[in-house]
N, C-alpha and C positions, 0 to 999 in steps of 0.2 A: 370710681364712676358708678352711679347707680344703674343696675341692669334690670329691666323689666321684660319678662317673657310673655309674649302674646300668644295665646293658644285658642284658635278657632275650634269649635266642636259641634258636630252634627251627628246625633244618634251614636254617642260614644259611651253609653252607660257602663259597658263592660270593661273599659280600659281607663277611663279618665281619673278615677280615684287613685289608682296606682301611679299614674303619671304625675298627678298633682303632688302626691306624697314624695316622690323622688325629687321633684323640683324644690319643694320646701326643705327637704333634707340637705340641700346644697345652698340654702339661704337666699334663693331668688325671690324677687317680687313677681307676682303672677297676675295677669289679666286673662280671664277666660270669657269667651264670647260663645254662648249657646245660640247657634244659628237656627232657631225655630225647630228644635228637635221634637220628635213625636214620642220619644221614649223618656226615661227618667234621668237623662243627662244633667239637666239643671239641678235637680234635687240631689243627685249623687255628688256633683261638684260643690254645691252649697255645703253639704255635710262635711266633705273632705277639707274645705277651706275654713271651717269654723275655728279651728285651733290656731289659725295663723291669720286672724282678721286684719292685722296691720299690714300684712304683705299681700293680701288677696282682694281682688276686685272682680266681681262677677256681673256680667251683662247678659241680657237675653233679647234676641230678636223674636218678636211675636210671629213673624213669617220668615221662612227660609229666604235669605238674600244671597246665598252662595258664598263660596270661599272668599271672593274679593270683598264682598260686603262685610263679612266677619273680620277680615284682616283690617279693613279701613276703620271699623268701630274700635277694634282692639288697639291699633296703633295710635289713634286719636286719644283714647283713654290713657294710654301709657304716657303720652306727651303731657296730658293734663296733670298727671301725677309726677311731673318733673323727671321723667326717665332721661338719662344721659346716653344710654344704649338701649335700643329696642331689638329684641330677638323674637323671630317667629318660630313656632315649634308646634309640630303636629300632635294631636291628642290620641292617636291610635297605637302608641307604644313603639313606633318604628325608629324613633330617635334615641340616642344615648345622651342622657342629661350631661354627662361629662364632656360632651363635645361643645357645650354652650360656651365655655371659657375659651375654647380653641377658636371659635368664630369671633369672639369678642376681642381677642388679644391684638390683632392688627389695628383695630380701632384704638384700643388703649395705648398702643405704641405710636399712634399718630401716623400710621402707614396707609390707612384706608378709611373711606367713608361708608362703604358697604362691603360686607363679607358674605360669601355664599359657601355653604358646606357642600362638598362634592362626594357623591357616593362612588363606590368602586364598581364600575360597570362590568369588570371581569367576574365579579361575584354576584351580579344581579341576575335574578331569574329571567329566562328568555322572554317571558310574556311582558315583563316590565322593561327589559332592555330595549326591545324594538320600539315600543311606544315612546320612551324617553329619548331615544336616538332621533326618532322622527321629529319630536318637539324641539330638540336642539337645532336641527336643520331649519325648521320653520322659524324659530326665533332668529336665527342668523339671516334668513332671507327677508323677513318682514321688519326686523328691528336693527339690522346692520351691526350686530355685535356677536362675537363668538365666545360662548362660555361652555365649560365642560359639563355642567349639569343645570340647565335652565329651569328644570322643574323641581329643584330641591326645595323642600319646605323649611329647611333650617337656614336662616339668614340673620345677620346682625346689621343694624343701621345706627350710625352715629345720629345723635339727636337732630342735627341740622339736615341730614339726609332724609330722615323719616318725615320731617316737616314738609319737604318739597316734592317727594315722590307722590304722584297722583295715581290713585287706584280707581278704575272705572269698570273693569271686567267683573262679571259675577262668578264665572266658573273657574276651572283650572287654568284658563288662559291668563289669569292674573299673574302667574309666575313669569310668563314671557313678557307681559306688560311691565312688570317691575324691572326686568332686564333692560327693556327699552327705555324706561325712565332713567336708569343709571347712565345710559349713553346720552340721552337728551340733556341731562343736567351736568354732563361731564364729571360725574362722581368717580372717585378713585375706588376701584374694585379689586378685591383680593379673593382668591378661591383657596380653601383649605380642605384637606381630606377629612371625611367623617365616617363614622361607623353607622351602618343601617341594620336594623333588626327585622328580619323577614319572618313573619308568622302567617298562618292561614288567614288570620283576621286582617292584618295589615296588607296582605296581598290583594284583598278585595278593594282597597282604597287607592287613590291617586291616579296617575296617568297611565293609560294603556293605549293600544292602537285606536280603539273606537273613540276614546276621549280626544286623542290627537287629531283624528279626522274631523271631529265636530268643531274643534277649535280652528283648524285650517279653513273649514267652510265659512266660519264666522268672519275670519280675517279677510278672506276673499270678498265676501259680501260687503264688508265695510269699505273696501277699496272702490267698489262700484256704486256706492250710495250717492 
């Protein structure tokens, strides 16, 4: 089954070349979406992908459309290139490329439509743990589904699942939205453990308490619209 890795990127010039190289070393097809970066992300990614042109597809948003917009562009592109499994993967170096096959295996075995990689909360820094725990609770309340790591950026979608999951959120709320879509479409979900690489750089990214509170406020506002 052909696997396409979708990687949104916003101002990731310092990490993206290394991540791209690691993915190519493992033979994956790669879709990178530069989400209106103000640094050299696009140029660095373009240079890193030149030696693997047949496996590499690079897109650029002229304006920043947020994580949700970048994921939507990347998933649609992967489907156009006949991906059988679509994997979402962060560009900041926090994911282990060897975990990609772990999240793909339940789909390849016919056991799941969507797979979410689950971080070890026992080894997660406190500043990350609290924000992610809050988001798990928010996801359960607003979308009616309990998952171990609602904000994980490492996910695998069977082609049919990737086609029907609708992404409308712009910010990190997209992760909870995807979980809600899994429930809405009654997709088979598996969760598998994954490794997370915490660096000073990656710690600045992703979900923290402030992000969680902003997402909560938006969800509440949507209810009363």
